[in-house]
SEGU-248512 format. One record per atom (N, C-alpha, C): residue number from 1; chain; x, y, z; residue in one letter. Coordinates in steps of 0.1 Angstrom, whole numbers, plus 5000, padded with zeros to 4 digits. Layout:
<mardrens>
MARDREN,seq,mol,xx,yy,zz,type
MARDREN,NUM,A,X,Y,Z,A
...
</mardrens>
This chain:
<mardrens>
MARDREN,seq,mol,xx,yy,zz,type
MARDREN,1,A,5007,4990,5001,M
MARDREN,1,A,4999,4999,5001,M
MARDREN,1,A,5009,5014,5000,M
MARDREN,2,A,5004,5023,5005,G
MARDREN,2,A,5007,5038,5003,G
MARDREN,2,A,5019,5042,4999,G
MARDREN,3,A,5021,5052,4988,E
MARDREN,3,A,5030,5059,4986,E
MARDREN,3,A,5032,5073,4994,E
MARDREN,4,A,5020,5078,4998,Q
MARDREN,4,A,5019,5089,5008,Q
MARDREN,4,A,5006,5088,5017,Q
MARDREN,5,A,5007,5093,5028,V
MARDREN,5,A,4998,5096,5039,V
MARDREN,5,A,4990,5107,5036,V
MARDREN,6,A,4978,5107,5034,K
MARDREN,6,A,4971,5117,5032,K
MARDREN,6,A,4962,5119,5045,K
MARDREN,7,A,4955,5133,5048,P
MARDREN,7,A,4947,5135,5060,P
MARDREN,7,A,4936,5124,5060,P
MARDREN,8,A,4934,5116,5070,D
MARDREN,8,A,4925,5107,5072,D
MARDREN,8,A,4911,5109,5078,D
MARDREN,9,A,4909,5122,5080,A
MARDREN,9,A,4896,5128,5086,A
MARDREN,9,A,4884,5122,5078,A
MARDREN,10,A,4883,5120,5064,A
MARDREN,10,A,4873,5114,5057,A
MARDREN,10,A,4872,5101,5058,A
MARDREN,11,A,4881,5093,5064,S
MARDREN,11,A,4878,5079,5066,S
MARDREN,11,A,4869,5077,5077,S
MARDREN,12,A,4871,5087,5089,G
MARDREN,12,A,4864,5088,5099,G
MARDREN,12,A,4867,5076,5110,G
MARDREN,13,A,4860,5075,5121,P
MARDREN,13,A,4863,5067,5131,P
MARDREN,13,A,4859,5054,5127,P
MARDREN,14,A,4865,5044,5124,A
MARDREN,14,A,4860,5029,5122,A
MARDREN,14,A,4852,5021,5133,A
MARDREN,15,A,4842,5017,5130,P
MARDREN,15,A,4835,5008,5140,P
MARDREN,15,A,4840,4996,5145,P
MARDREN,16,A,4850,4999,5154,V
MARDREN,16,A,4857,4987,5159,V
MARDREN,16,A,4856,4990,5173,V
MARDREN,17,A,4849,4978,5180,A
MARDREN,17,A,4845,4978,5193,A
MARDREN,17,A,4854,4979,5204,A
MARDREN,18,A,4864,4971,5200,S
MARDREN,18,A,4876,4969,5211,S
MARDREN,18,A,4888,4967,5202,S
MARDREN,19,A,4894,4978,5198,P
MARDREN,19,A,4904,4976,5186,P
MARDREN,19,A,4917,4968,5193,P
MARDREN,20,A,4921,4970,5204,E
MARDREN,20,A,4933,4963,5209,E
MARDREN,20,A,4930,4949,5210,E
MARDREN,21,A,4919,4944,5213,R
MARDREN,21,A,4916,4929,5211,R
MARDREN,21,A,4913,4925,5198,R
MARDREN,22,A,4906,4933,5189,D
MARDREN,22,A,4901,4929,5177,D
MARDREN,22,A,4913,4929,5163,D
MARDREN,23,A,4922,4940,5167,L
MARDREN,23,A,4931,4941,5156,L
MARDREN,23,A,4945,4938,5159,L
MARDREN,24,A,4951,4933,5148,V
MARDREN,24,A,4966,4933,5149,V
MARDREN,24,A,4971,4939,5135,V
MARDREN,25,A,4983,4947,5135,V
MARDREN,25,A,4988,4952,5124,V
MARDREN,25,A,5003,4946,5120,V
MARDREN,26,A,5004,4940,5109,L
MARDREN,26,A,5018,4935,5104,L
MARDREN,26,A,5020,4943,5092,L
MARDREN,27,A,5031,4953,5092,S
MARDREN,27,A,5035,4958,5080,S
MARDREN,27,A,5049,4957,5077,S
MARDREN,28,A,5052,4960,5065,G
MARDREN,28,A,5065,4960,5059,G
MARDREN,28,A,5065,4965,5045,G
MARDREN,29,A,5078,4968,5040,P
MARDREN,29,A,5079,4971,5026,P
MARDREN,29,A,5078,4961,5016,P
MARDREN,30,A,5075,4963,5004,S
MARDREN,30,A,5080,4952,4996,S
MARDREN,30,A,5091,4945,4995,S
MARDREN,31,A,5090,4932,4996,G
MARDREN,31,A,5103,4924,4997,G
MARDREN,31,A,5105,4920,5012,G
MARDREN,32,A,5096,4924,5021,A
MARDREN,32,A,5097,4920,5036,A
MARDREN,32,A,5090,4906,5038,A
MARDREN,33,A,5085,4902,5030,G
MARDREN,33,A,5077,4889,5030,G
MARDREN,33,A,5064,4888,5038,G
MARDREN,34,A,5057,4901,5039,K
MARDREN,34,A,5047,4899,5050,K
MARDREN,34,A,5035,4891,5045,K
MARDREN,35,A,5033,4891,5032,T
MARDREN,35,A,5022,4882,5030,T
MARDREN,35,A,5022,4868,5035,T
MARDREN,36,A,5035,4860,5031,T
MARDREN,36,A,5040,4848,5035,T
MARDREN,36,A,5039,4847,5050,T
MARDREN,37,A,5045,4857,5057,V
MARDREN,37,A,5045,4855,5072,V
MARDREN,37,A,5030,4854,5078,V
MARDREN,38,A,5023,4866,5073,S
MARDREN,38,A,5009,4869,5078,S
MARDREN,38,A,5000,4856,5075,S
MARDREN,39,A,5000,4849,5065,R
MARDREN,39,A,4993,4837,5063,R
MARDREN,39,A,4999,4826,5072,R
MARDREN,40,A,5011,4824,5074,A
MARDREN,40,A,5016,4814,5084,A
MARDREN,40,A,5010,4818,5098,A
MARDREN,41,A,5012,4831,5102,V
MARDREN,41,A,5005,4835,5116,V
MARDREN,41,A,4993,4832,5118,V
MARDREN,42,A,4984,4838,5106,A
MARDREN,42,A,4970,4837,5108,A
MARDREN,42,A,4967,4822,5109,A
MARDREN,43,A,4974,4810,5104,E
MARDREN,43,A,4970,4798,5104,E
MARDREN,43,A,4972,4793,5118,E
MARDREN,44,A,4984,4796,5124,R
MARDREN,44,A,4988,4794,5137,R
MARDREN,44,A,4978,4799,5147,R
MARDREN,45,A,4973,4811,5146,L
MARDREN,45,A,4966,4817,5156,L
MARDREN,45,A,4951,4820,5154,L
MARDREN,46,A,4946,4813,5143,G
MARDREN,46,A,4932,4813,5139,G
MARDREN,46,A,4928,4829,5137,G
MARDREN,47,A,4938,4837,5132,L
MARDREN,47,A,4932,4848,5129,L
MARDREN,47,A,4926,4850,5114,L
MARDREN,48,A,4919,4861,5111,L
MARDREN,48,A,4915,4864,5099,L
MARDREN,48,A,4921,4876,5094,L
MARDREN,49,A,4927,4871,5079,I
MARDREN,49,A,4934,4883,5073,I
MARDREN,49,A,4925,4894,5064,I
MARDREN,50,A,4928,4905,5068,G
MARDREN,50,A,4917,4915,5061,G
MARDREN,50,A,4919,4916,5045,G
MARDREN,51,A,4908,4917,5040,V
MARDREN,51,A,4909,4918,5024,V
MARDREN,51,A,4909,4933,5022,V
MARDREN,52,A,4920,4937,5016,S
MARDREN,52,A,4919,4952,5011,S
MARDREN,52,A,4912,4956,5001,S
MARDREN,53,A,4907,4968,4996,A
MARDREN,53,A,4902,4973,4985,A
MARDREN,53,A,4912,4981,4976,A
MARDREN,54,A,4912,4981,4965,T
MARDREN,54,A,4923,4987,4956,T
MARDREN,54,A,4916,4990,4944,T
MARDREN,55,A,4921,5002,4936,T
MARDREN,55,A,4919,5005,4925,T
MARDREN,55,A,4928,5000,4914,T
MARDREN,56,A,4939,4991,4917,R
MARDREN,56,A,4946,4988,4907,R
MARDREN,56,A,4939,4975,4899,R
MARDREN,57,A,4943,4973,4887,P
MARDREN,57,A,4937,4962,4879,P
MARDREN,57,A,4938,4949,4885,P
MARDREN,58,A,4928,4942,4884,Q
MARDREN,58,A,4927,4929,4888,Q
MARDREN,58,A,4936,4918,4879,Q
MARDREN,59,A,4946,4912,4885,R
MARDREN,59,A,4957,4905,4878,R
MARDREN,59,A,4950,4888,4876,R
MARDREN,60,A,4959,4883,4865,E
MARDREN,60,A,4954,4870,4861,E
MARDREN,60,A,4956,4861,4876,E
MARDREN,61,A,4944,4853,4877,G
MARDREN,61,A,4946,4845,4890,G
MARDREN,61,A,4941,4849,4902,G
MARDREN,62,A,4938,4863,4901,E
MARDREN,62,A,4932,4869,4914,E
MARDREN,62,A,4917,4867,4916,E
MARDREN,63,A,4911,4868,4927,T
MARDREN,63,A,4898,4867,4928,T
MARDREN,63,A,4892,4878,4934,T
MARDREN,64,A,4883,4884,4929,D
MARDREN,64,A,4878,4898,4937,D
MARDREN,64,A,4869,4892,4952,D
MARDREN,65,A,4873,4898,4960,G
MARDREN,65,A,4867,4894,4975,G
MARDREN,65,A,4877,4885,4980,G
MARDREN,66,A,4885,4879,4974,V
MARDREN,66,A,4896,4871,4980,V
MARDREN,66,A,4908,4879,4982,V
MARDREN,67,A,4915,4880,4972,D
MARDREN,67,A,4927,4888,4971,D
MARDREN,67,A,4927,4900,4973,D
MARDREN,68,A,4916,4908,4968,Y
MARDREN,68,A,4913,4923,4971,Y
MARDREN,68,A,4899,4924,4967,Y
MARDREN,69,A,4894,4935,4973,H
MARDREN,69,A,4879,4940,4965,H
MARDREN,69,A,4884,4950,4955,H
MARDREN,70,A,4882,4947,4943,F
MARDREN,70,A,4887,4955,4932,F
MARDREN,70,A,4874,4965,4928,F
MARDREN,71,A,4878,4978,4929,L
MARDREN,71,A,4869,4990,4928,L
MARDREN,71,A,4876,4998,4916,L
MARDREN,72,A,4867,5006,4910,D
MARDREN,72,A,4871,5018,4902,D
MARDREN,72,A,4874,5029,4910,D
MARDREN,73,A,4883,5040,4907,R
MARDREN,73,A,4886,5051,4913,R
MARDREN,73,A,4873,5058,4917,R
MARDREN,74,A,4862,5061,4910,A
MARDREN,74,A,4851,5066,4915,A
MARDREN,74,A,4845,5062,4927,A
MARDREN,75,A,4843,5047,4925,E
MARDREN,75,A,4836,5042,4937,E
MARDREN,75,A,4846,5040,4949,E
MARDREN,76,A,4859,5041,4950,F
MARDREN,76,A,4867,5041,4962,F
MARDREN,76,A,4866,5056,4966,F
MARDREN,77,A,4867,5065,4959,E
MARDREN,77,A,4866,5079,4964,E
MARDREN,77,A,4852,5081,4970,E
MARDREN,78,A,4841,5076,4965,K
MARDREN,78,A,4828,5076,4972,K
MARDREN,78,A,4829,5070,4984,K
MARDREN,79,A,4832,5060,4985,R
MARDREN,79,A,4834,5051,4998,R
MARDREN,79,A,4842,5060,5009,R
MARDREN,80,A,4853,5065,5004,L
MARDREN,80,A,4862,5072,5011,L
MARDREN,80,A,4855,5084,5020,L
MARDREN,81,A,4847,5091,5009,T
MARDREN,81,A,4841,5104,5016,T
MARDREN,81,A,4829,5098,5025,T
MARDREN,82,A,4825,5085,5022,D
MARDREN,82,A,4813,5081,5032,D
MARDREN,82,A,4820,5076,5045,D
MARDREN,83,A,4833,5077,5047,G
MARDREN,83,A,4840,5071,5058,G
MARDREN,83,A,4839,5055,5058,G
MARDREN,84,A,4840,5050,5048,R
MARDREN,84,A,4840,5034,5049,R
MARDREN,84,A,4853,5028,5047,R
MARDREN,85,A,4865,5035,5051,F
MARDREN,85,A,4878,5029,5052,F
MARDREN,85,A,4883,5029,5068,F
MARDREN,86,A,4887,5018,5073,V
MARDREN,86,A,4898,5020,5084,V
MARDREN,86,A,4909,5027,5083,V
MARDREN,87,A,4916,5024,5072,E
MARDREN,87,A,4928,5032,5067,E
MARDREN,87,A,4928,5031,5052,E
MARDREN,88,A,4935,5043,5047,W
MARDREN,88,A,4938,5041,5032,W
MARDREN,88,A,4951,5049,5028,W
MARDREN,89,A,4955,5047,5016,A
MARDREN,89,A,4966,5054,5012,A
MARDREN,89,A,4967,5052,4997,A
MARDREN,90,A,4975,5062,4990,E
MARDREN,90,A,4976,5060,4976,E
MARDREN,90,A,4990,5056,4974,E
MARDREN,91,A,4991,5044,4962,V
MARDREN,91,A,5004,5041,4960,V
MARDREN,91,A,5008,5042,4944,V
MARDREN,92,A,5016,5050,4939,F
MARDREN,92,A,5019,5050,4925,F
MARDREN,92,A,5005,5053,4918,F
MARDREN,93,A,4996,5061,4923,G
MARDREN,93,A,4986,5064,4915,G
MARDREN,93,A,4974,5054,4917,G
MARDREN,94,A,4976,5045,4927,R
MARDREN,94,A,4965,5034,4930,R
MARDREN,94,A,4959,5035,4946,R
MARDREN,95,A,4947,5036,4946,Y
MARDREN,95,A,4943,5037,4960,Y
MARDREN,95,A,4942,5022,4966,Y
MARDREN,96,A,4945,5023,4979,Y
MARDREN,96,A,4944,5008,4988,Y
MARDREN,96,A,4937,5014,5002,Y
MARDREN,97,A,4930,5004,5006,G
MARDREN,97,A,4924,5005,5018,G
MARDREN,97,A,4917,4995,5025,G
MARDREN,98,A,4917,4997,5039,T
MARDREN,98,A,4907,4983,5044,T
MARDREN,98,A,4894,4989,5046,T
MARDREN,99,A,4883,4984,5042,P
MARDREN,99,A,4870,4985,5043,P
MARDREN,99,A,4866,4984,5058,P
MARDREN,100,A,4858,4992,5062,V
MARDREN,100,A,4853,4989,5074,V
MARDREN,100,A,4844,4976,5078,V
MARDREN,101,A,4839,4972,5067,E
MARDREN,101,A,4832,4958,5068,E
MARDREN,101,A,4842,4947,5072,E
MARDREN,102,A,4855,4949,5071,E
MARDREN,102,A,4865,4938,5076,E
MARDREN,102,A,4866,4935,5090,E
MARDREN,103,A,4865,4945,5097,P
MARDREN,103,A,4865,4943,5113,P
MARDREN,103,A,4851,4937,5116,P
MARDREN,104,A,4840,4942,5109,E
MARDREN,104,A,4828,4936,5112,E
MARDREN,104,A,4826,4921,5109,E
MARDREN,105,A,4832,4917,5096,R
MARDREN,105,A,4834,4903,5093,R
MARDREN,105,A,4841,4895,5104,R
MARDREN,106,A,4852,4899,5106,A
MARDREN,106,A,4859,4893,5119,A
MARDREN,106,A,4852,4891,5129,A
MARDREN,107,A,4844,4899,5135,R
MARDREN,107,A,4836,4898,5147,R
MARDREN,107,A,4825,4888,5143,R
MARDREN,108,A,4820,4889,5133,R
MARDREN,108,A,4808,4878,5130,R
MARDREN,108,A,4815,4866,5130,R
MARDREN,109,A,4826,4862,5127,L
MARDREN,109,A,4832,4849,5126,L
MARDREN,109,A,4841,4846,5140,L
MARDREN,110,A,4840,4857,5149,G
MARDREN,110,A,4846,4855,5161,G
MARDREN,110,A,4861,4852,5161,G
MARDREN,111,A,4866,4862,5152,K
MARDREN,111,A,4880,4860,5149,K
MARDREN,111,A,4887,4875,5150,K
MARDREN,112,A,4900,4874,5154,R
MARDREN,112,A,4909,4886,5155,R
MARDREN,112,A,4912,4889,5140,R
MARDREN,113,A,4913,4903,5138,L
MARDREN,113,A,4915,4908,5123,L
MARDREN,113,A,4929,4911,5123,L
MARDREN,114,A,4939,4902,5113,L
MARDREN,114,A,4951,4905,5112,L
MARDREN,114,A,4951,4916,5099,L
MARDREN,115,A,4956,4928,5100,L
MARDREN,115,A,4957,4935,5088,L
MARDREN,115,A,4972,4937,5084,L
MARDREN,116,A,4973,4931,5073,E
MARDREN,116,A,4987,4928,5064,E
MARDREN,116,A,4987,4940,5054,E
MARDREN,117,A,4992,4952,5060,I
MARDREN,117,A,4990,4966,5054,I
MARDREN,117,A,5005,4973,5051,I
MARDREN,118,A,5004,4983,5044,D
MARDREN,118,A,5017,4989,5043,D
MARDREN,118,A,5020,4998,5055,D
MARDREN,119,A,5032,5004,5057,V
MARDREN,119,A,5036,5015,5066,V
MARDREN,119,A,5028,5026,5071,V
MARDREN,120,A,5020,5033,5059,Q
MARDREN,120,A,5013,5043,5059,Q
MARDREN,120,A,5000,5039,5067,Q
MARDREN,121,A,4995,5030,5063,G
MARDREN,121,A,4983,5023,5067,G
MARDREN,121,A,4984,5019,5081,G
MARDREN,122,A,4995,5015,5085,G
MARDREN,122,A,4997,5010,5100,G
MARDREN,122,A,5000,5022,5107,G
MARDREN,123,A,5006,5034,5104,I
MARDREN,123,A,5005,5046,5110,I
MARDREN,123,A,4990,5050,5114,I
MARDREN,124,A,4983,5050,5104,Q
MARDREN,124,A,4970,5056,5105,Q
MARDREN,124,A,4961,5047,5115,Q
MARDREN,125,A,4964,5035,5116,I
MARDREN,125,A,4957,5027,5125,I
MARDREN,125,A,4962,5030,5140,I
MARDREN,126,A,4975,5032,5140,K
MARDREN,126,A,4981,5035,5154,K
MARDREN,126,A,4977,5050,5157,K
MARDREN,127,A,4975,5058,5149,R
MARDREN,127,A,4970,5072,5154,R
MARDREN,127,A,4956,5071,5160,R
MARDREN,128,A,4947,5062,5152,K
MARDREN,128,A,4934,5059,5158,K
MARDREN,128,A,4932,5051,5170,K
MARDREN,129,A,4941,5041,5169,F
MARDREN,129,A,4939,5032,5181,F
MARDREN,129,A,4952,5028,5187,F
MARDREN,130,A,4960,5035,5195,P
MARDREN,130,A,4971,5034,5198,P
MARDREN,130,A,4975,5023,5206,P
MARDREN,131,A,4966,5013,5213,E
MARDREN,131,A,4968,5002,5217,E
MARDREN,131,A,4968,4989,5209,E
MARDREN,132,A,4964,4990,5198,V
MARDREN,132,A,4968,4979,5187,V
MARDREN,132,A,4981,4976,5186,V
MARDREN,133,A,4983,4962,5185,P
MARDREN,133,A,4998,4957,5184,P
MARDREN,133,A,5001,4960,5171,P
MARDREN,134,A,5014,4964,5168,A
MARDREN,134,A,5018,4969,5153,A
MARDREN,134,A,5031,4963,5153,A
MARDREN,135,A,5036,4955,5143,I
MARDREN,135,A,5045,4949,5141,I
MARDREN,135,A,5052,4954,5128,I
MARDREN,136,A,5065,4956,5127,L
MARDREN,136,A,5071,4960,5114,L
MARDREN,136,A,5080,4949,5109,L
MARDREN,137,A,5076,4942,5098,L
MARDREN,137,A,5085,4931,5092,L
MARDREN,137,A,5097,4937,5082,L
MARDREN,138,A,5109,4932,5084,L
MARDREN,138,A,5120,4939,5076,L
MARDREN,138,A,5127,4925,5069,L
MARDREN,139,A,5134,4929,5057,A
MARDREN,139,A,5144,4921,5050,A
MARDREN,139,A,5157,4922,5059,A
MARDREN,140,A,5164,4910,5059,P
MARDREN,140,A,5175,4911,5068,P
MARDREN,140,A,5187,4920,5064,P
MARDREN,141,A,5188,4924,5051,N
MARDREN,141,A,5196,4935,5047,N
MARDREN,141,A,5195,4939,5032,N
MARDREN,142,A,5201,4948,5028,D
MARDREN,142,A,5197,4955,5013,D
MARDREN,142,A,5199,4945,5004,D
MARDREN,143,A,5209,4937,5004,E
MARDREN,143,A,5213,4927,4992,E
MARDREN,143,A,5201,4918,4990,E
MARDREN,144,A,5195,4914,5002,E
MARDREN,144,A,5186,4903,5001,E
MARDREN,144,A,5171,4910,4996,E
MARDREN,145,A,5172,4922,5002,L
MARDREN,145,A,5158,4930,4997,L
MARDREN,145,A,5158,4932,4983,L
MARDREN,146,A,5171,4938,4976,R
MARDREN,146,A,5171,4938,4962,R
MARDREN,146,A,5167,4924,4955,R
MARDREN,147,A,5173,4913,4961,R
MARDREN,147,A,5171,4902,4954,R
MARDREN,147,A,5156,4897,4954,R
MARDREN,148,A,5150,4899,4967,R
MARDREN,148,A,5136,4896,4964,R
MARDREN,148,A,5127,4905,4957,R
MARDREN,149,A,5130,4916,4954,L
MARDREN,149,A,5124,4926,4946,L
MARDREN,149,A,5126,4922,4930,L
MARDREN,150,A,5138,4915,4929,S
MARDREN,150,A,5140,4912,4916,S
MARDREN,150,A,5136,4897,4911,S
MARDREN,151,A,5129,4890,4922,K
MARDREN,151,A,5125,4876,4921,K
MARDREN,151,A,5118,4873,4908,K
MARDREN,152,A,5109,4882,4905,R
MARDREN,152,A,5097,4880,4894,R
MARDREN,152,A,5105,4877,4883,R
MARDREN,153,A,5116,4887,4881,G
MARDREN,153,A,5121,4888,4866,G
MARDREN,153,A,5115,4893,4858,G
MARDREN,154,A,5103,4899,4860,T
MARDREN,154,A,5093,4906,4848,T
MARDREN,154,A,5095,4921,4850,T
MARDREN,155,A,5102,4926,4858,E
MARDREN,155,A,5104,4943,4860,E
MARDREN,155,A,5117,4945,4856,E
MARDREN,156,A,5121,4958,4847,P
MARDREN,156,A,5132,4963,4842,P
MARDREN,156,A,5141,4966,4856,P
MARDREN,157,A,5154,4967,4856,P
MARDREN,157,A,5163,4971,4865,P
MARDREN,157,A,5159,4983,4873,P
MARDREN,158,A,5155,4993,4865,E
MARDREN,158,A,5153,5007,4872,E
MARDREN,158,A,5136,5006,4879,E
MARDREN,159,A,5129,4999,4876,E
MARDREN,159,A,5118,4995,4885,E
MARDREN,159,A,5119,4989,4899,E
MARDREN,160,A,5130,4978,4896,V
MARDREN,160,A,5135,4973,4909,V
MARDREN,160,A,5142,4984,4917,V
MARDREN,161,A,5152,4991,4911,E
MARDREN,161,A,5156,5001,4920,E
MARDREN,161,A,5147,5012,4925,E
MARDREN,162,A,5137,5016,4917,R
MARDREN,162,A,5126,5025,4923,R
MARDREN,162,A,5118,5019,4936,R
MARDREN,163,A,5116,5006,4934,R
MARDREN,163,A,5109,4997,4947,R
MARDREN,163,A,5119,4996,4956,R
MARDREN,164,A,5133,4995,4955,F
MARDREN,164,A,5141,4993,4966,F
MARDREN,164,A,5143,5006,4974,F
MARDREN,165,A,5143,5018,4968,A
MARDREN,165,A,5143,5031,4974,A
MARDREN,165,A,5131,5033,4981,A
MARDREN,166,A,5119,5030,4976,K
MARDREN,166,A,5106,5032,4982,K
MARDREN,166,A,5106,5023,4994,K
MARDREN,167,A,5111,5010,4994,A
MARDREN,167,A,5110,5003,5006,A
MARDREN,167,A,5119,5007,5017,A
MARDREN,168,A,5130,5013,5012,K
MARDREN,168,A,5141,5021,5023,K
MARDREN,168,A,5134,5035,5028,K
MARDREN,169,A,5125,5041,5022,E
MARDREN,169,A,5116,5051,5026,E
MARDREN,169,A,5110,5048,5035,E
MARDREN,170,A,5101,5036,5033,E
MARDREN,170,A,5089,5034,5042,E
MARDREN,170,A,5094,5029,5055,E
MARDREN,171,A,5107,5021,5055,V
MARDREN,171,A,5112,5018,5066,V
MARDREN,171,A,5117,5030,5076,V
MARDREN,172,A,5123,5040,5069,E
MARDREN,172,A,5125,5053,5077,E
MARDREN,172,A,5112,5058,5081,E
MARDREN,173,A,5103,5060,5073,M
MARDREN,173,A,5091,5064,5079,M
MARDREN,173,A,5085,5058,5091,M
MARDREN,174,A,5087,5046,5091,A
MARDREN,174,A,5080,5037,5103,A
MARDREN,174,A,5087,5041,5114,A
MARDREN,175,A,5101,5041,5114,R
MARDREN,175,A,5108,5044,5125,R
MARDREN,175,A,5105,5057,5130,R
MARDREN,176,A,5107,5067,5121,Q
MARDREN,176,A,5104,5081,5127,Q
MARDREN,176,A,5091,5083,5132,Q
MARDREN,177,A,5080,5075,5128,S
MARDREN,177,A,5069,5078,5130,S
MARDREN,177,A,5066,5072,5146,S
MARDREN,178,A,5074,5063,5151,G
MARDREN,178,A,5072,5058,5164,G
MARDREN,178,A,5060,5048,5166,G
MARDREN,179,A,5052,5046,5154,A
MARDREN,179,A,5040,5040,5155,A
MARDREN,179,A,5042,5025,5159,A
MARDREN,180,A,5054,5019,5154,Y
MARDREN,180,A,5055,5003,5154,Y
MARDREN,180,A,5061,4999,5168,Y
MARDREN,181,A,5057,4992,5174,D
MARDREN,181,A,5058,4985,5187,D
MARDREN,181,A,5072,4977,5186,D
MARDREN,182,A,5073,4969,5176,V
MARDREN,182,A,5085,4959,5175,V
MARDREN,182,A,5087,4957,5161,V
MARDREN,183,A,5101,4953,5159,E
MARDREN,183,A,5106,4951,5144,E
MARDREN,183,A,5109,4936,5145,E
MARDREN,184,A,5106,4930,5137,V
MARDREN,184,A,5110,4915,5134,V
MARDREN,184,A,5116,4913,5119,V
MARDREN,185,A,5129,4908,5120,T
MARDREN,185,A,5135,4906,5108,T
MARDREN,185,A,5133,4892,5100,T
MARDREN,186,A,5128,4892,5088,N
MARDREN,186,A,5125,4880,5082,N
MARDREN,186,A,5138,4876,5072,N
MARDREN,187,A,5147,4868,5079,G
MARDREN,187,A,5157,4863,5073,G
MARDREN,187,A,5155,4848,5071,G
MARDREN,188,A,5150,4840,5082,D
MARDREN,188,A,5146,4828,5082,D
MARDREN,188,A,5130,4829,5086,D
MARDREN,189,A,5124,4822,5075,L
MARDREN,189,A,5108,4824,5076,L
MARDREN,189,A,5101,4819,5090,L
MARDREN,190,A,5107,4806,5092,N
MARDREN,190,A,5101,4798,5104,N
MARDREN,190,A,5105,4807,5116,N
MARDREN,191,A,5115,4812,5118,V
MARDREN,191,A,5120,4821,5129,V
MARDREN,191,A,5113,4834,5129,V
MARDREN,192,A,5110,4841,5119,A
MARDREN,192,A,5100,4853,5118,A
MARDREN,192,A,5086,4849,5122,A
MARDREN,193,A,5081,4839,5117,V
MARDREN,193,A,5067,4834,5119,V
MARDREN,193,A,5065,4831,5136,V
MARDREN,194,A,5074,4825,5142,E
MARDREN,194,A,5076,4823,5155,E
MARDREN,194,A,5078,4835,5164,E
MARDREN,195,A,5087,4844,5161,Q
MARDREN,195,A,5086,4856,5167,Q
MARDREN,195,A,5072,4865,5166,Q
MARDREN,196,A,5066,4867,5155,V
MARDREN,196,A,5056,4873,5154,V
MARDREN,196,A,5044,4868,5161,V
MARDREN,197,A,5041,4852,5161,V
MARDREN,197,A,5034,4845,5169,V
MARDREN,197,A,5034,4850,5185,V
MARDREN,198,A,5048,4849,5188,R
MARDREN,198,A,5051,4852,5203,R
MARDREN,198,A,5046,4865,5207,R
MARDREN,199,A,5050,4875,5200,I
MARDREN,199,A,5046,4888,5201,I
MARDREN,199,A,5030,4890,5202,I
MARDREN,200,A,5025,4884,5194,I
MARDREN,200,A,5009,4885,5195,I
MARDREN,200,A,5002,4879,5207,I
MARDREN,201,A,5009,4869,5208,E
MARDREN,201,A,5003,4861,5223,E
MARDREN,201,A,5008,4869,5234,E
MARDREN,202,A,5020,4873,5236,T
MARDREN,202,A,5024,4880,5246,T
MARDREN,202,A,5015,4894,5249,T
MARDREN,203,A,5012,4904,5237,R
MARDREN,203,A,5003,4913,5239,R
MARDREN,203,A,4991,4911,5243,R
MARDREN,204,A,4987,4901,5237,S
MARDREN,204,A,4973,4896,5242,S
MARDREN,204,A,4971,4892,5256,S
MARDREN,205,A,4981,4884,5262,E
MARDREN,205,A,4980,4883,5276,E
MARDREN,205,A,4980,4896,5284,E
MARDREN,206,A,4986,4908,5279,K
MARDREN,206,A,4987,4917,5287,K
MARDREN,206,A,4974,4928,5287,K
MARDREN,207,A,4966,4924,5278,I
MARDREN,207,A,4956,4935,5276,I
MARDREN,207,A,4946,4934,5287,I
MARDREN,208,A,4940,4921,5291,A
MARDREN,208,A,4931,4922,5304,A
MARDREN,208,A,4935,4928,5317,A
MARDREN,209,A,4948,4925,5323,P
MARDREN,209,A,4952,4934,5333,P
MARDREN,209,A,4953,4948,5330,P
MARDREN,210,A,4956,4951,5319,K
MARDREN,210,A,4957,4966,5315,K
MARDREN,210,A,4946,4975,5316,K
MARDREN,211,A,4937,4965,5310,K
MARDREN,211,A,4922,4973,5310,K
MARDREN,211,A,4915,4973,5324,K
MARDREN,212,A,4919,4964,5330,R
MARDREN,212,A,4911,4966,5345,R
MARDREN,212,A,4917,4975,5354,R
MARDREN,213,A,4929,4979,5351,S
MARDREN,213,A,4937,4988,5361,S
MARDREN,213,A,4933,5002,5353,S
MARDREN,214,A,4924,5008,5356,E
MARDREN,214,A,4919,5022,5348,E
MARDREN,214,A,4928,5033,5353,E
MARDREN,215,A,4935,5033,5364,G
MARDREN,215,A,4943,5044,5368,G
MARDREN,215,A,4957,5042,5366,G
MARDREN,216,A,4961,5031,5360,A
MARDREN,216,A,4976,5029,5355,A
MARDREN,216,A,4980,5036,5344,A
MARDREN,217,A,4991,5042,5345,A
MARDREN,217,A,4996,5049,5333,A
MARDREN,217,A,4999,5040,5322,A
MARDREN,218,A,4999,5046,5310,S
MARDREN,218,A,5000,5038,5298,S
MARDREN,218,A,5015,5041,5292,S
MARDREN,219,A,5021,5029,5293,N
MARDREN,219,A,5037,5027,5293,N
MARDREN,219,A,5038,5021,5279,N
MARDREN,220,A,5044,5027,5270,K
MARDREN,220,A,5049,5021,5256,K
MARDREN,220,A,5063,5014,5258,K
MARDREN,221,A,5062,5001,5256,R
MARDREN,221,A,5071,4993,5258,R
MARDREN,221,A,5079,4988,5243,R
MARDREN,222,A,5091,4990,5240,R
MARDREN,222,A,5095,4984,5227,R
MARDREN,222,A,5101,4969,5230,R
MARDREN,223,A,5095,4960,5225,E
MARDREN,223,A,5098,4946,5224,E
MARDREN,223,A,5111,4943,5216,E
MARDREN,224,A,5122,4938,5222,K
MARDREN,224,A,5132,4933,5211,K
MARDREN,224,A,5131,4919,5210,K
MARDREN,225,A,5136,4916,5193,T
MARDREN,225,A,5134,4902,5190,T
MARDREN,225,A,5147,4898,5184,T
</mardrens>
């Protein structure tokens, strides 16, 4: 998702009854492997992965409502004006966003919603709901990041470099925002999945006593992995 963060007033307050219990954010730039990690984590913990809406063209093999909700630009902007996105951003001229129906769908199914979204979207979620766990997934180093971005072999070198520069920019934005609670390096997939699972489980265990202690100060703690 997002190339730039725009004012999110139009998206309005999302109808999330208990965001710290209902939502988990997993973000990372292209090449970090967030789709693979999120699927493995969702399977381990029984989470529901949110389906984003987008104005980009539907690709061969993709299913509307499963991979994305594919919308034209006019429809996306109408829904944006109507406050029907939890978060949204624009990437290279295409809109992406999480429809407000996704948290509702998760609640109906009795599941927690895992938002596999870009850095800009994650920052928006944390601005609205500071208690939502937010995890930043990273490639182990620049060399590996370039290799992953080149893996398809269908994009010219200049496009790979553009995406590499964008990925670096997103990581810097995430760190400067202070929105992310923890970083996980995805060098070994199994290790990264285990770390994300442990973080989510640990944060979940802390929610109940924190909510009962109404007078307790809210202390942000950065977990090390």
